[in-house]
Every structure is written in C-alpha cells, then in structure tokens.
TORKOL-4160 file (C-alpha; in steps of 0.2 Angstrom, whole numbers, padded with zeros to 4 digits, m for minus):
446
<pt num="1" X="0225" Y="0628" Z="0414"/>
<pt num="2" X="0215" Y="0618" Z="0427"/>
<pt num="3" X="0217" Y="0603" Z="0416"/>
<pt num="4" X="0236" Y="0606" Z="0416"/>
<pt num="5" X="0236" Y="0607" Z="0435"/>
<pt num="6" X="0227" Y="0590" Z="0436"/>
<pt num="7" X="0239" Y="0582" Z="0424"/>
<pt num="8" X="0253" Y="0589" Z="0434"/>
<pt num="9" X="0247" Y="0582" Z="0450"/>
<pt num="10" X="0244" Y="0565" Z="0442"/>
<pt num="11" X="0262" Y="0566" Z="0435"/>
<pt num="12" X="0269" Y="0570" Z="0452"/>
<pt num="13" X="0259" Y="0556" Z="0460"/>
<pt num="14" X="0266" Y="0544" Z="0447"/>
<pt num="15" X="0283" Y="0550" Z="0450"/>
<pt num="16" X="0282" Y="0547" Z="0469"/>
<pt num="17" X="0276" Y="0529" Z="0466"/>
<pt num="18" X="0290" Y="0525" Z="0454"/>
<pt num="19" X="0303" Y="0533" Z="0466"/>
<pt num="20" X="0295" Y="0523" Z="0481"/>
<pt num="21" X="0297" Y="0507" Z="0471"/>
<pt num="22" X="0315" Y="0511" Z="0466"/>
<pt num="23" X="0320" Y="0515" Z="0484"/>
<pt num="24" X="0312" Y="0500" Z="0491"/>
<pt num="25" X="0321" Y="0489" Z="0478"/>
<pt num="26" X="0338" Y="0497" Z="0484"/>
<pt num="27" X="0334" Y="0494" Z="0502"/>
<pt num="28" X="0329" Y="0476" Z="0499"/>
<pt num="29" X="0346" Y="0474" Z="0489"/>
<pt num="30" X="0356" Y="0482" Z="0504"/>
<pt num="31" X="0348" Y="0470" Z="0517"/>
<pt num="32" X="0354" Y="0455" Z="0507"/>
<pt num="33" X="0373" Y="0458" Z="0512"/>
<pt num="34" X="0378" Y="0440" Z="0508"/>
<pt num="35" X="0374" Y="0443" Z="0489"/>
<pt num="36" X="0385" Y="0451" Z="0477"/>
<pt num="37" X="0382" Y="0470" Z="0475"/>
<pt num="38" X="0377" Y="0475" Z="0458"/>
<pt num="39" X="0381" Y="0493" Z="0453"/>
<pt num="40" X="0378" Y="0500" Z="0436"/>
<pt num="41" X="0386" Y="0517" Z="0434"/>
<pt num="42" X="0377" Y="0527" Z="0420"/>
<pt num="43" X="0360" Y="0521" Z="0425"/>
<pt num="44" X="0358" Y="0538" Z="0433"/>
<pt num="45" X="0362" Y="0547" Z="0417"/>
<pt num="46" X="0343" Y="0547" Z="0412"/>
<pt num="47" X="0337" Y="0561" Z="0402"/>
<pt num="48" X="0327" Y="0574" Z="0412"/>
<pt num="49" X="0308" Y="0574" Z="0408"/>
<pt num="50" X="0307" Y="0588" Z="0395"/>
<pt num="51" X="0291" Y="0599" Z="0394"/>
<pt num="52" X="0286" Y="0615" Z="0387"/>
<pt num="53" X="0285" Y="0629" Z="0401"/>
<pt num="54" X="0266" Y="0630" Z="0398"/>
<pt num="55" X="0264" Y="0613" Z="0406"/>
<pt num="56" X="0271" Y="0620" Z="0422"/>
<pt num="57" X="0258" Y="0624" Z="0436"/>
<pt num="58" X="0253" Y="0643" Z="0437"/>
<pt num="59" X="0254" Y="0652" Z="0454"/>
<pt num="60" X="0239" Y="0652" Z="0465"/>
<pt num="61" X="0235" Y="0671" Z="0464"/>
<pt num="62" X="0239" Y="0674" Z="0446"/>
<pt num="63" X="0241" Y="0665" Z="0429"/>
<pt num="64" X="0260" Y="0667" Z="0429"/>
<pt num="65" X="0272" Y="0653" Z="0429"/>
<pt num="66" X="0286" Y="0654" Z="0441"/>
<pt num="67" X="0300" Y="0641" Z="0442"/>
<pt num="68" X="0318" Y="0640" Z="0450"/>
<pt num="69" X="0330" Y="0631" Z="0439"/>
<pt num="70" X="0347" Y="0628" Z="0432"/>
<pt num="71" X="0351" Y="0634" Z="0414"/>
<pt num="72" X="0355" Y="0619" Z="0404"/>
<pt num="73" X="0356" Y="0626" Z="0387"/>
<pt num="74" X="0354" Y="0643" Z="0378"/>
<pt num="75" X="0349" Y="0646" Z="0359"/>
<pt num="76" X="0351" Y="0664" Z="0356"/>
<pt num="77" X="0346" Y="0662" Z="0337"/>
<pt num="78" X="0329" Y="0655" Z="0341"/>
<pt num="79" X="0328" Y="0664" Z="0357"/>
<pt num="80" X="0325" Y="0649" Z="0368"/>
<pt num="81" X="0332" Y="0643" Z="0384"/>
<pt num="82" X="0330" Y="0627" Z="0394"/>
<pt num="83" X="0330" Y="0626" Z="0413"/>
<pt num="84" X="0330" Y="0610" Z="0424"/>
<pt num="85" X="0318" Y="0614" Z="0439"/>
<pt num="86" X="0328" Y="0611" Z="0455"/>
<pt num="87" X="0312" Y="0605" Z="0464"/>
<pt num="88" X="0306" Y="0592" Z="0451"/>
<pt num="89" X="0321" Y="0589" Z="0439"/>
<pt num="90" X="0309" Y="0593" Z="0425"/>
<pt num="91" X="0318" Y="0602" Z="0410"/>
<pt num="92" X="0307" Y="0616" Z="0403"/>
<pt num="93" X="0309" Y="0625" Z="0387"/>
<pt num="94" X="0307" Y="0643" Z="0389"/>
<pt num="95" X="0305" Y="0656" Z="0375"/>
<pt num="96" X="0311" Y="0674" Z="0378"/>
<pt num="97" X="0310" Y="0690" Z="0369"/>
<pt num="98" X="0320" Y="0706" Z="0368"/>
<pt num="99" X="0308" Y="0713" Z="0381"/>
<pt num="100" X="0312" Y="0699" Z="0394"/>
<pt num="101" X="0320" Y="0707" Z="0409"/>
<pt num="102" X="0336" Y="0697" Z="0412"/>
<pt num="103" X="0346" Y="0702" Z="0428"/>
<pt num="104" X="0360" Y="0695" Z="0438"/>
<pt num="105" X="0357" Y="0690" Z="0457"/>
<pt num="106" X="0364" Y="0708" Z="0461"/>
<pt num="107" X="0351" Y="0717" Z="0450"/>
<pt num="108" X="0363" Y="0721" Z="0436"/>
<pt num="109" X="0354" Y="0720" Z="0418"/>
<pt num="110" X="0363" Y="0707" Z="0407"/>
<pt num="111" X="0361" Y="0701" Z="0389"/>
<pt num="112" X="0355" Y="0683" Z="0387"/>
<pt num="113" X="0371" Y="0679" Z="0378"/>
<pt num="114" X="0381" Y="0682" Z="0394"/>
<pt num="115" X="0371" Y="0669" Z="0404"/>
<pt num="116" X="0381" Y="0653" Z="0407"/>
<pt num="117" X="0374" Y="0635" Z="0408"/>
<pt num="118" X="0374" Y="0629" Z="0425"/>
<pt num="119" X="0369" Y="0645" Z="0433"/>
<pt num="120" X="0353" Y="0645" Z="0444"/>
<pt num="121" X="0339" Y="0657" Z="0439"/>
<pt num="122" X="0322" Y="0662" Z="0445"/>
<pt num="123" X="0311" Y="0662" Z="0430"/>
<pt num="124" X="0294" Y="0670" Z="0428"/>
<pt num="125" X="0283" Y="0667" Z="0412"/>
<pt num="126" X="0266" Y="0673" Z="0406"/>
<pt num="127" X="0252" Y="0661" Z="0404"/>
<pt num="128" X="0257" Y="0658" Z="0386"/>
<pt num="129" X="0274" Y="0653" Z="0391"/>
<pt num="130" X="0285" Y="0668" Z="0386"/>
<pt num="131" X="0298" Y="0673" Z="0399"/>
<pt num="132" X="0294" Y="0690" Z="0408"/>
<pt num="133" X="0309" Y="0690" Z="0419"/>
<pt num="134" X="0324" Y="0679" Z="0422"/>
<pt num="135" X="0334" Y="0684" Z="0438"/>
<pt num="136" X="0349" Y="0676" Z="0445"/>
<pt num="137" X="0343" Y="0666" Z="0461"/>
<pt num="138" X="0346" Y="0678" Z="0476"/>
<pt num="139" X="0351" Y="0664" Z="0488"/>
<pt num="140" X="0362" Y="0654" Z="0475"/>
<pt num="141" X="0381" Y="0653" Z="0477"/>
<pt num="142" X="0395" Y="0648" Z="0466"/>
<pt num="143" X="0413" Y="0641" Z="0469"/>
<pt num="144" X="0425" Y="0641" Z="0454"/>
<pt num="145" X="0442" Y="0633" Z="0451"/>
<pt num="146" X="0439" Y="0617" Z="0461"/>
<pt num="147" X="0452" Y="0604" Z="0458"/>
<pt num="148" X="0452" Y="0586" Z="0464"/>
<pt num="149" X="0434" Y="0585" Z="0468"/>
<pt num="150" X="0430" Y="0572" Z="0480"/>
<pt num="151" X="0412" Y="0564" Z="0480"/>
<pt num="152" X="0403" Y="0548" Z="0485"/>
<pt num="153" X="0390" Y="0542" Z="0473"/>
<pt num="154" X="0381" Y="0531" Z="0487"/>
<pt num="155" X="0378" Y="0546" Z="0499"/>
<pt num="156" X="0379" Y="0560" Z="0486"/>
<pt num="157" X="0392" Y="0569" Z="0497"/>
<pt num="158" X="0404" Y="0581" Z="0490"/>
<pt num="159" X="0420" Y="0587" Z="0500"/>
<pt num="160" X="0427" Y="0604" Z="0496"/>
<pt num="161" X="0441" Y="0608" Z="0508"/>
<pt num="162" X="0432" Y="0608" Z="0525"/>
<pt num="163" X="0415" Y="0610" Z="0518"/>
<pt num="164" X="0403" Y="0595" Z="0516"/>
<pt num="165" X="0390" Y="0597" Z="0503"/>
<pt num="166" X="0377" Y="0586" Z="0495"/>
<pt num="167" X="0373" Y="0586" Z="0477"/>
<pt num="168" X="0355" Y="0585" Z="0473"/>
<pt num="169" X="0347" Y="0569" Z="0464"/>
<pt num="170" X="0342" Y="0581" Z="0450"/>
<pt num="171" X="0359" Y="0590" Z="0449"/>
<pt num="172" X="0364" Y="0595" Z="0432"/>
<pt num="173" X="0382" Y="0590" Z="0427"/>
<pt num="174" X="0389" Y="0598" Z="0411"/>
<pt num="175" X="0404" Y="0596" Z="0401"/>
<pt num="176" X="0406" Y="0606" Z="0385"/>
<pt num="177" X="0387" Y="0609" Z="0385"/>
<pt num="178" X="0384" Y="0590" Z="0386"/>
<pt num="179" X="0375" Y="0582" Z="0401"/>
<pt num="180" X="0386" Y="0569" Z="0409"/>
<pt num="181" X="0386" Y="0558" Z="0425"/>
<pt num="182" X="0395" Y="0564" Z="0440"/>
<pt num="183" X="0405" Y="0548" Z="0439"/>
<pt num="184" X="0413" Y="0554" Z="0423"/>
<pt num="185" X="0422" Y="0568" Z="0433"/>
<pt num="186" X="0439" Y="0563" Z="0438"/>
<pt num="187" X="0451" Y="0571" Z="0451"/>
<pt num="188" X="0461" Y="0579" Z="0437"/>
<pt num="189" X="0446" Y="0590" Z="0431"/>
<pt num="190" X="0443" Y="0608" Z="0436"/>
<pt num="191" X="0425" Y="0611" Z="0440"/>
<pt num="192" X="0413" Y="0625" Z="0446"/>
<pt num="193" X="0399" Y="0621" Z="0459"/>
<pt num="194" X="0383" Y="0630" Z="0460"/>
<pt num="195" X="0370" Y="0628" Z="0473"/>
<pt num="196" X="0359" Y="0634" Z="0487"/>
<pt num="197" X="0363" Y="0632" Z="0506"/>
<pt num="198" X="0373" Y="0615" Z="0507"/>
<pt num="199" X="0365" Y="0607" Z="0492"/>
<pt num="200" X="0374" Y="0607" Z="0474"/>
<pt num="201" X="0362" Y="0609" Z="0460"/>
<pt num="202" X="0375" Y="0610" Z="0445"/>
<pt num="203" X="0393" Y="0605" Z="0442"/>
<pt num="204" X="0401" Y="0612" Z="0426"/>
<pt num="205" X="0418" Y="0605" Z="0420"/>
<pt num="206" X="0429" Y="0620" Z="0416"/>
<pt num="207" X="0445" Y="0610" Z="0412"/>
<pt num="208" X="0443" Y="0592" Z="0407"/>
<pt num="209" X="0455" Y="0577" Z="0405"/>
<pt num="210" X="0463" Y="0567" Z="0391"/>
<pt num="211" X="0475" Y="0552" Z="0391"/>
<pt num="212" X="0493" Y="0549" Z="0389"/>
<pt num="213" X="0497" Y="0531" Z="0383"/>
<pt num="214" X="0515" Y="0526" Z="0387"/>
<pt num="215" X="0526" Y="0514" Z="0377"/>
<pt num="216" X="0544" Y="0508" Z="0377"/>
<pt num="217" X="0546" Y="0511" Z="0396"/>
<pt num="218" X="0555" Y="0495" Z="0400"/>
<pt num="219" X="0570" Y="0504" Z="0406"/>
<pt num="220" X="0560" Y="0514" Z="0418"/>
<pt num="221" X="0549" Y="0501" Z="0426"/>
<pt num="222" X="0549" Y="0502" Z="0445"/>
<pt num="223" X="0554" Y="0521" Z="0444"/>
<pt num="224" X="0543" Y="0536" Z="0443"/>
<pt num="225" X="0534" Y="0547" Z="0430"/>
<pt num="226" X="0531" Y="0565" Z="0433"/>
<pt num="227" X="0518" Y="0575" Z="0422"/>
<pt num="228" X="0521" Y="0593" Z="0425"/>
<pt num="229" X="0520" Y="0597" Z="0443"/>
<pt num="230" X="0503" Y="0590" Z="0446"/>
<pt num="231" X="0506" Y="0571" Z="0445"/>
<pt num="232" X="0519" Y="0559" Z="0451"/>
<pt num="233" X="0515" Y="0540" Z="0448"/>
<pt num="234" X="0525" Y="0524" Z="0447"/>
<pt num="235" X="0530" Y="0517" Z="0430"/>
<pt num="236" X="0522" Y="0500" Z="0425"/>
<pt num="237" X="0524" Y="0491" Z="0409"/>
<pt num="238" X="0508" Y="0496" Z="0401"/>
<pt num="239" X="0501" Y="0513" Z="0407"/>
<pt num="240" X="0487" Y="0524" Z="0402"/>
<pt num="241" X="0487" Y="0539" Z="0412"/>
<pt num="242" X="0472" Y="0551" Z="0414"/>
<pt num="243" X="0479" Y="0569" Z="0414"/>
<pt num="244" X="0471" Y="0587" Z="0414"/>
<pt num="245" X="0471" Y="0595" Z="0397"/>
<pt num="246" X="0486" Y="0606" Z="0393"/>
<pt num="247" X="0504" Y="0605" Z="0388"/>
<pt num="248" X="0517" Y="0596" Z="0400"/>
<pt num="249" X="0534" Y="0590" Z="0402"/>
<pt num="250" X="0533" Y="0572" Z="0405"/>
<pt num="251" X="0549" Y="0565" Z="0414"/>
<pt num="252" X="0553" Y="0547" Z="0418"/>
<pt num="253" X="0566" Y="0542" Z="0431"/>
<pt num="254" X="0574" Y="0526" Z="0436"/>
<pt num="255" X="0591" Y="0522" Z="0444"/>
<pt num="256" X="0600" Y="0537" Z="0436"/>
<pt num="257" X="0592" Y="0535" Z="0419"/>
<pt num="258" X="0581" Y="0550" Z="0415"/>
<pt num="259" X="0570" Y="0553" Z="0399"/>
<pt num="260" X="0559" Y="0568" Z="0396"/>
<pt num="261" X="0547" Y="0574" Z="0382"/>
<pt num="262" X="0534" Y="0588" Z="0379"/>
<pt num="263" X="0516" Y="0581" Z="0378"/>
<pt num="264" X="0500" Y="0590" Z="0374"/>
<pt num="265" X="0484" Y="0583" Z="0381"/>
<pt num="266" X="0468" Y="0587" Z="0373"/>
<pt num="267" X="0451" Y="0584" Z="0381"/>
<pt num="268" X="0444" Y="0567" Z="0378"/>
<pt num="269" X="0459" Y="0562" Z="0367"/>
<pt num="270" X="0473" Y="0549" Z="0369"/>
<pt num="271" X="0491" Y="0555" Z="0366"/>
<pt num="272" X="0504" Y="0541" Z="0363"/>
<pt num="273" X="0522" Y="0544" Z="0370"/>
<pt num="274" X="0536" Y="0532" Z="0366"/>
<pt num="275" X="0552" Y="0531" Z="0377"/>
<pt num="276" X="0559" Y="0516" Z="0368"/>
<pt num="277" X="0575" Y="0525" Z="0363"/>
<pt num="278" X="0580" Y="0525" Z="0382"/>
<pt num="279" X="0587" Y="0507" Z="0385"/>
<pt num="280" X="0598" Y="0499" Z="0398"/>
<pt num="281" X="0613" Y="0487" Z="0393"/>
<pt num="282" X="0607" Y="0469" Z="0392"/>
<pt num="283" X="0622" Y="0463" Z="0401"/>
<pt num="284" X="0621" Y="0475" Z="0416"/>
<pt num="285" X="0617" Y="0466" Z="0432"/>
<pt num="286" X="0611" Y="0471" Z="0449"/>
<pt num="287" X="0614" Y="0463" Z="0466"/>
<pt num="288" X="0598" Y="0458" Z="0477"/>
<pt num="289" X="0599" Y="0455" Z="0495"/>
<pt num="290" X="0583" Y="0445" Z="0501"/>
<pt num="291" X="0576" Y="0446" Z="0518"/>
<pt num="292" X="0561" Y="0433" Z="0518"/>
<pt num="293" X="0549" Y="0428" Z="0532"/>
<pt num="294" X="0549" Y="0413" Z="0535"/>
<pt num="295" X="0567" Y="0409" Z="0531"/>
<pt num="296" X="0564" Y="0392" Z="0525"/>
<pt num="297" X="0553" Y="0397" Z="0510"/>
<pt num="298" X="0557" Y="0390" Z="0493"/>
<pt num="299" X="0561" Y="0404" Z="0480"/>
<pt num="300" X="0560" Y="0403" Z="0461"/>
<pt num="301" X="0564" Y="0417" Z="0450"/>
<pt num="302" X="0559" Y="0416" Z="0432"/>
<pt num="303" X="0554" Y="0398" Z="0435"/>
<pt num="304" X="0571" Y="0392" Z="0442"/>
<pt num="305" X="0574" Y="0389" Z="0460"/>
<pt num="306" X="0586" Y="0401" Z="0469"/>
<pt num="307" X="0597" Y="0400" Z="0484"/>
<pt num="308" X="0594" Y="0417" Z="0492"/>
<pt num="309" X="0605" Y="0414" Z="0508"/>
<pt num="310" X="0618" Y="0425" Z="0499"/>
<pt num="311" X="0615" Y="0440" Z="0488"/>
<pt num="312" X="0608" Y="0435" Z="0471"/>
<pt num="313" X="0614" Y="0442" Z="0454"/>
<pt num="314" X="0601" Y="0447" Z="0441"/>
<pt num="315" X="0601" Y="0455" Z="0425"/>
<pt num="316" X="0593" Y="0472" Z="0423"/>
<pt num="317" X="0575" Y="0471" Z="0418"/>
<pt num="318" X="0559" Y="0462" Z="0423"/>
<pt num="319" X="0558" Y="0446" Z="0433"/>
<pt num="320" X="0545" Y="0435" Z="0441"/>
<pt num="321" X="0547" Y="0429" Z="0459"/>
<pt num="322" X="0538" Y="0415" Z="0468"/>
<pt num="323" X="0539" Y="0410" Z="0486"/>
<pt num="324" X="0531" Y="0394" Z="0494"/>
<pt num="325" X="0531" Y="0388" Z="0512"/>
<pt num="326" X="0521" Y="0376" Z="0523"/>
<pt num="327" X="0507" Y="0385" Z="0532"/>
<pt num="328" X="0509" Y="0401" Z="0521"/>
<pt num="329" X="0500" Y="0408" Z="0507"/>
<pt num="330" X="0510" Y="0407" Z="0490"/>
<pt num="331" X="0518" Y="0423" Z="0486"/>
<pt num="332" X="0520" Y="0429" Z="0468"/>
<pt num="333" X="0527" Y="0446" Z="0462"/>
<pt num="334" X="0534" Y="0453" Z="0446"/>
<pt num="335" X="0548" Y="0466" Z="0449"/>
<pt num="336" X="0561" Y="0476" Z="0439"/>
<pt num="337" X="0580" Y="0476" Z="0442"/>
<pt num="338" X="0586" Y="0493" Z="0438"/>
<pt num="339" X="0600" Y="0497" Z="0451"/>
<pt num="340" X="0617" Y="0490" Z="0456"/>
<pt num="341" X="0611" Y="0485" Z="0473"/>
<pt num="342" X="0595" Y="0484" Z="0484"/>
<pt num="343" X="0587" Y="0474" Z="0497"/>
<pt num="344" X="0570" Y="0466" Z="0495"/>
<pt num="345" X="0560" Y="0462" Z="0511"/>
<pt num="346" X="0545" Y="0450" Z="0509"/>
<pt num="347" X="0534" Y="0444" Z="0524"/>
<pt num="348" X="0523" Y="0430" Z="0518"/>
<pt num="349" X="0505" Y="0429" Z="0525"/>
<pt num="350" X="0502" Y="0414" Z="0536"/>
<pt num="351" X="0486" Y="0404" Z="0531"/>
<pt num="352" X="0479" Y="0405" Z="0549"/>
<pt num="353" X="0481" Y="0424" Z="0549"/>
<pt num="354" X="0473" Y="0426" Z="0532"/>
<pt num="355" X="0457" Y="0417" Z="0537"/>
<pt num="356" X="0455" Y="0430" Z="0550"/>
<pt num="357" X="0461" Y="0445" Z="0540"/>
<pt num="358" X="0444" Y="0452" Z="0537"/>
<pt num="359" X="0442" Y="0464" Z="0552"/>
<pt num="360" X="0432" Y="0480" Z="0555"/>
<pt num="361" X="0447" Y="0490" Z="0549"/>
<pt num="362" X="0447" Y="0481" Z="0532"/>
<pt num="363" X="0431" Y="0473" Z="0526"/>
<pt num="364" X="0436" Y="0472" Z="0507"/>
<pt num="365" X="0450" Y="0459" Z="0509"/>
<pt num="366" X="0447" Y="0444" Z="0498"/>
<pt num="367" X="0434" Y="0452" Z="0488"/>
<pt num="368" X="0435" Y="0458" Z="0470"/>
<pt num="369" X="0428" Y="0471" Z="0458"/>
<pt num="370" X="0421" Y="0463" Z="0443"/>
<pt num="371" X="0419" Y="0474" Z="0427"/>
<pt num="372" X="0407" Y="0465" Z="0415"/>
<pt num="373" X="0404" Y="0479" Z="0402"/>
<pt num="374" X="0408" Y="0486" Z="0389"/>
<pt num="375" X="0415" Y="0469" Z="0383"/>
<pt num="376" X="0431" Y="0470" Z="0373"/>
<pt num="377" X="0437" Y="0487" Z="0381"/>
<pt num="378" X="0454" Y="0488" Z="0389"/>
<pt num="379" X="0452" Y="0492" Z="0408"/>
<pt num="380" X="0464" Y="0503" Z="0417"/>
<pt num="381" X="0463" Y="0506" Z="0436"/>
<pt num="382" X="0472" Y="0522" Z="0442"/>
<pt num="383" X="0482" Y="0521" Z="0426"/>
<pt num="384" X="0487" Y="0503" Z="0428"/>
<pt num="385" X="0482" Y="0490" Z="0415"/>
<pt num="386" X="0471" Y="0476" Z="0422"/>
<pt num="387" X="0464" Y="0467" Z="0407"/>
<pt num="388" X="0451" Y="0466" Z="0393"/>
<pt num="389" X="0433" Y="0467" Z="0399"/>
<pt num="390" X="0425" Y="0456" Z="0407"/>
<pt num="391" X="0439" Y="0456" Z="0420"/>
<pt num="392" X="0442" Y="0459" Z="0439"/>
<pt num="393" X="0453" Y="0468" Z="0451"/>
<pt num="394" X="0456" Y="0467" Z="0469"/>
<pt num="395" X="0444" Y="0477" Z="0480"/>
<pt num="396" X="0451" Y="0491" Z="0490"/>
<pt num="397" X="0441" Y="0505" Z="0499"/>
<pt num="398" X="0442" Y="0522" Z="0492"/>
<pt num="399" X="0439" Y="0532" Z="0475"/>
<pt num="400" X="0447" Y="0523" Z="0460"/>
<pt num="401" X="0449" Y="0531" Z="0442"/>
<pt num="402" X="0442" Y="0518" Z="0429"/>
<pt num="403" X="0448" Y="0521" Z="0411"/>
<pt num="404" X="0441" Y="0511" Z="0397"/>
<pt num="405" X="0449" Y="0511" Z="0379"/>
<pt num="406" X="0446" Y="0502" Z="0363"/>
<pt num="407" X="0451" Y="0505" Z="0345"/>
<pt num="408" X="0437" Y="0515" Z="0336"/>
<pt num="409" X="0429" Y="0522" Z="0352"/>
<pt num="410" X="0432" Y="0537" Z="0362"/>
<pt num="411" X="0442" Y="0533" Z="0378"/>
<pt num="412" X="0432" Y="0537" Z="0394"/>
<pt num="413" X="0435" Y="0538" Z="0413"/>
<pt num="414" X="0424" Y="0536" Z="0428"/>
<pt num="415" X="0427" Y="0539" Z="0446"/>
<pt num="416" X="0420" Y="0525" Z="0457"/>
<pt num="417" X="0418" Y="0525" Z="0476"/>
<pt num="418" X="0421" Y="0508" Z="0484"/>
<pt num="419" X="0415" Y="0507" Z="0502"/>
<pt num="420" X="0424" Y="0498" Z="0516"/>
<pt num="421" X="0412" Y="0483" Z="0515"/>
<pt num="422" X="0412" Y="0465" Z="0512"/>
<pt num="423" X="0406" Y="0457" Z="0496"/>
<pt num="424" X="0411" Y="0457" Z="0477"/>
<pt num="425" X="0406" Y="0472" Z="0467"/>
<pt num="426" X="0399" Y="0471" Z="0449"/>
<pt num="427" X="0401" Y="0486" Z="0437"/>
<pt num="428" X="0393" Y="0487" Z="0420"/>
<pt num="429" X="0398" Y="0503" Z="0412"/>
<pt num="430" X="0388" Y="0512" Z="0398"/>
<pt num="431" X="0392" Y="0507" Z="0380"/>
<pt num="432" X="0407" Y="0517" Z="0373"/>
<pt num="433" X="0404" Y="0530" Z="0359"/>
<pt num="434" X="0412" Y="0528" Z="0342"/>
<pt num="435" X="0425" Y="0540" Z="0337"/>
<pt num="436" X="0421" Y="0553" Z="0323"/>
<pt num="437" X="0433" Y="0544" Z="0312"/>
<pt num="438" X="0425" Y="0527" Z="0313"/>
<pt num="439" X="0408" Y="0534" Z="0311"/>
<pt num="440" X="0414" Y="0543" Z="0295"/>
<pt num="441" X="0421" Y="0527" Z="0289"/>
<pt num="442" X="0405" Y="0518" Z="0291"/>
<pt num="443" X="0395" Y="0531" Z="0282"/>
<pt num="444" X="0408" Y="0530" Z="0268"/>
<pt num="445" X="0406" Y="0511" Z="0267"/>
<pt num="446" X="0388" Y="0512" Z="0266"/>
C-alpha cells in the first residue's frame, strides 16, 4: 500500500505539472489578442484516467479506501460499478457484492439496480477493493427537468433561472449512458443536474434531440414554421432544424398559405419533411414600395436596374436585390415576395460609419467564425444552411447551435458560446461518426 501511495503522489504531481503547462499556454494565447483565436470543441472530451479502486489511496487511520464520486456506469451482471472521483477526475472500477450496504442519501436501503448514472455517492471499500458501503452523498443536490440549459464553455458557468452555477472541469456528461461533451447539449434538450454547493458534477440528458430536414418550402420562404408549441422559426430555403425528440405538428405559414404535417423526431436521427405540394401561382405578383437611404442609390433586382421611385411589381418567389451608392457600403439581400403589397425599408451603411462600427457594445463586427473540420460536412447555424466545411459565417456574440450533417454519418449538434470580443474564431469539430448502416455496408463489402 505504501508503494501505491507513492505512485499516487507521483501521478498527482505530474498532473499538476501538465495542468500548469496547459493553463500557461491558454494565458499566453489570450494575451495575444491580435491573433486569431483557435478553439477546438471536443478537445475536452478526453477519457478520464481509469484505474482499479485498489490504486486509490487508503485513509490515514485505516486500510479502507474512501472516495466521493459520480456513478458513470453500472454492470449488475458482473457486479461492478465505475465512479468518477469528483476531486481528481479519475474513474475507478469498484466491484461489489450482495453484502455491500447500498443506501440513498436519506438512509433508505436500495438495490444496486436502482442506482442511476450521474448520481453522487460516498464509496467505502476494503483494502482488497470490494465495496463495503455505497451511500448517496449527504450534501449532494439534484435538479431535474431543466430545459433550455444556458452555459458558457469559457467560464464553465451554468444559468438555471436565477441561480448561477459552475460545472466542474471533471464533470461527467452523459447521454444514453455514453460520455459526451457539454458542447453537445443544445437548448432543446431536457437535462438533470447534480452537484454539491454551487458546483455541478454531473449532467445527464433525459430527453435529447433529433433533426427535421425541410424541403419544398419555396412557397413559405419569408414566413414562419412552428414545431409543436416549443419552436417558432423563420423559413429559409434550406433548413435543418434541431428539435426535441417526440411527435409534433409542424405548420408553415406565409401570406395566407398554410401547410401542416405530423412529424416524429427520434433522438440523433434526421427526419425529412416535404412541403412541395404547397405552391403559389407563378403569375401571381406583389407590389413593393421601397424606402431607401440614401435616395440616390442605384438598385438592381435579379441583375436588372430598377426605378423604385414608384412601387415595383415583382412575381411571387425569391429575388436578389443590390444597392450601390457613393460613400456607402454595397448592400445585397435575397428576399421572397409572397404577399400582395408590402413596404421594404433599407438604410445603407456609410463607409465612414462602418470604419468606426466596432464599439464597446459590439466588438464582433467585421469578424468571422471559421469552421475547418470535419471537411465535407454541411454546416447549419441556428437551423440556417451556411455551406460545406471548410466555410465561415458572420461572428455575433451569444450562444449558437452548430449542426453538422453528411451522407453516411450521424448528424450532430454543438452549442458554442461566442464572446463579445474582437478577432476571428476558428472551430475544428471532432470527426463525425459513421451510421450503423454505412458500417454494415463496409463490413459486407469486406
């Protein structure tokens, strides 16, 4: 046992050294604000160091081993559990027997099969590593049914109502028993938080999310889509919407035209919905009244110059508008005509004001978020199609839902937190996982 204690001290010393180098690297990177910031989500999804419980240090006054940890997995067939110790992040395998005393935090005896991954326990083992007692941590709390979780990866802060919590660097994040990164939790998920004091040590996903792929929505562009009672979003030409698992009525509305369908969203799966049977007459036209600043700007619509001093007649559907004027930034917009009459107001940005647009209130102006991996995947930001990776989108402060999809791979979403700061951001997301079907096809080919 003395040898184990010495090895444990060496391991902890080495861990401190590595952590110090890591933090120093981050601080050096932060001080160089003029450079591009490189963030690689998924780098924190590192496997916890895994050890036998016999490698944990024993208590000073006895040969017993005592740890406080989060239950990460349970195998009742082989009578083994795994716990991630909250103080070190080390995952220990703990064998138990029928004689192991297992109780809730309230002192109620319970069967091992009733224990849930993510719960925090105080574990006491004999010197040979067999669990003597496993008690629910007396000071642990639990919050269930949390929707729209708001978190910040840079500060590890979690906001739940009026409460401000911090998730531990060793926090265990579980979905269907699998370890994930907190970045893989999106606002549509329902989660359970468990922790001690104001620190969160585990997050489990109780209801996850899937995806709705829209097609044939030309007649509804510029209108709105409602998914059950939980989501209301604008309709764009190519949408991939992240939605909570369940069955919903999906309704699209635009200028008196309404279409609805029942959709079942399965966790991690993509469901396609086609609204192409809803169309607008090709000859139908709308009247647009333009109010442009400055008034002498030259307007082209679909490549042809237009006199907008009087209302303009345009056919229903999508059109591209461009405005040019001396001393103003060129303005381009794609819009949809789907009503008989409406007024469109556009204030162009002067070049003098654009040079001074980066203020304390908005430091992101003029910068981009570059996504470099996984190459070849289609990128959606808050359900709107951006392009094929590598590609970029305009930087705006706040949380964004990033969705990546590619044929033969599982669609996946991440939540990123963009700070109100200057500089481009570079994201390289983890490689995508092949679907079961594509793996089976490969095996069959072999």
